[in-house]
C-alpha positions, 0 to 999 in steps of 0.5 A: 399383715398376712398370717405366716404359713403353718410350716414356720411355726412348727409344733414346740415340745411342751415342758413339764409343769410342777405340780401344784401340791401343797397350801398356798397361803397368804391368797385373798378369795374373790367374792362369791367366787369359792366354797368354804370347806366345811369344818370336822363338825360339819358346818363352815365354823372356821372364820368366814373369808372376806375382802381382805381376810388371808386365806389357804387353798389346799391341794394334794394330787392334784385336787383342792382339798381345802379352803378357807380362812388362813387362821384356822387351816388345819393341822395335818396341812401345816406341815406341806409344801407351801407357795406364797401366794403374796397377798393376790386375789384367787379366783378360779381359772377362767373359762372360754365357752364359745369357741371356734378356735381351730380355722385356716386363714384369716377374713381380715377383708371382711373388716374392710368391707363391712366397716365400708358399708357392707353387712353381716348378710351381703357379706356372706352373700358375696360368698365371704363369710362362714364359707370362705373359712371353710376352704381355707380350712378343709385345705389345711392338714391336721397339722396345719390347723395345729399350730395355727390354733396353737398360737391362739390356744395359748394367748387365752392359757396366758390370761387364766383359761383352764377350759376351753369349749372349740367347735367345728362347723369349718370343714362341713364335710364328715373328713372335714369336721372330723379333722377340726375335732380330732385338732381340738382333742390334741390341743388339750393334751398338748397344753394340759387344758380341758377342751369341750368339743362341740359339733358344728356342722348344722353352721352354714351350707357347704358350696356343694349344697347351694339350694339343698340345705334339706339333703345337707341337714340330712347328712349332717344328723344321719351320717356326721354326727353319729359317725363322729359321735362313735369315734368320741370327738363329740361333746355337745351339738351347736346349730346356727339357726338364722335367716342365713343359715339353719331354719327352725324346722332343721334345727329340731331336725339336728338336735332330735339327733343329738338325744338320740345319741345322748348328746346335749345340746347348745344353739346359735340363737337369736342373733340377727333376728328371732328365729325363737331358737332359744325356745326350741334349745331350751325345749331340748335342754340345752346347755346354753343359748349364745347371741342372744341379741334378739332374745323374746320373753317365750324364749327367755322363760323357756331358758328359766325352766330349763336350766340353760344358760345364756352367753353373752357375746360383746367381740361380735356384737363389738366388731359387728357393730350391732346395736341390738343390746341382749335384754340383760334386765330380763334375764337378770329378772328371770335368773337365768345365769349369764355366761361370757365368752370371747367367740374367737372366730376369724370372721366376725370376732377374731378376740383372744382376750378372755378379760376384754371380753368380761370389760365390753360385757360390763360396758357395752351390757352394762353387767355388773362385775360380779357378774361378768366375773361369774361370767367367765367362771362359774356360770361359763363352767355350767355353759360346758356341763362342767359345773361339777368340777370347774368355775367354782374353787371348792374342796374336791374339784380338781386344781383349777385357779389363778392368782392375779396381782390385783388388790381388787376383783372389779379391776379383772373387769376394770383394765383392758390392754392389760396381760397381768402377771398370773400365776395359773394352776391348771389340771393340778400344775403351776403355770408360772407368769411369764417375764416381760 
């Protein structure tokens, strides 16, 4: 089905969401995803919160100020406005830590090509892949890109996402990379959601630089990145380090430019082959290395040393019908944190459900349920440098949590194709479930 033109989808006015301030009671807290508030004596002396124990979350001025068992709620909070959780499961807000959400066009034809036998590399060499999205993105205005991306973002938000990363990389020229990053910032403002922008100018060679990879890398590192960083549009810097993209030396050149500007780095690493990009990224203190199907023991060791998060992207693995599973057991042994994300993009992961990705991470990669849930909350927050604000229900943090109409945390990874009618608290505001 052809995508509707942006003109048919004007950007709507956003309704003001009500405050989440007050005492949220009759909740069940998801194991491992909350931190109990210390008592006045400096310990966690209140009754422990275990499965089936009713708990409370107290929110004041948009921030969580107390979390614990309902039976020991401090008297000072007894007279606050109350919100009945109805026994629902509470988790931190979900975090989609790797997306390419802003782009023009779509690439359903490439899906058909791959089904007919073409490989990812063959599609790219035939003029498809990233470059086809570049053409459509360059042709779209900023407003058109907002109108296209907004419904995608709203689908993710309706499923409980409270923070998201949005990469550039479909502009591949300063004015168009700027346009993508400006759209990402606007989306965060429109929807009241935390958006982390990642500059991915080194995503592919634009057609006008065919055969001149070093010249384009110079442009990315010496012109585009400094200009966009000066405009406050860049939170992190990414590179696609692969045989069909950028070499290890070119990747390091971009990383050096990012380091000079005080910006953290990330990497599309070891998706199609082992380039030892993850080891390089970790040496630069990378927030995350993503895809990592071909990750080596050396890469794992470097990531462990640096505290770099391994971001698993089962949507791309599934769409490409890959058979090389990421080294999950070795990552477990090394205690490298594993995040899970949609990798939403028009070519290899046109997915708009983070819960589906949790299910795929369990079924395809054999993550346990606690690993998958931490992967879309706690570890995903760390992959964005948001570990002190998101990914955990704890006092002192902005109020970002979700109430799910399920009895057990495992259900969040168990069901797929389901659209739970969750209540979402995002940036201290309440977004009630949509009516069926």
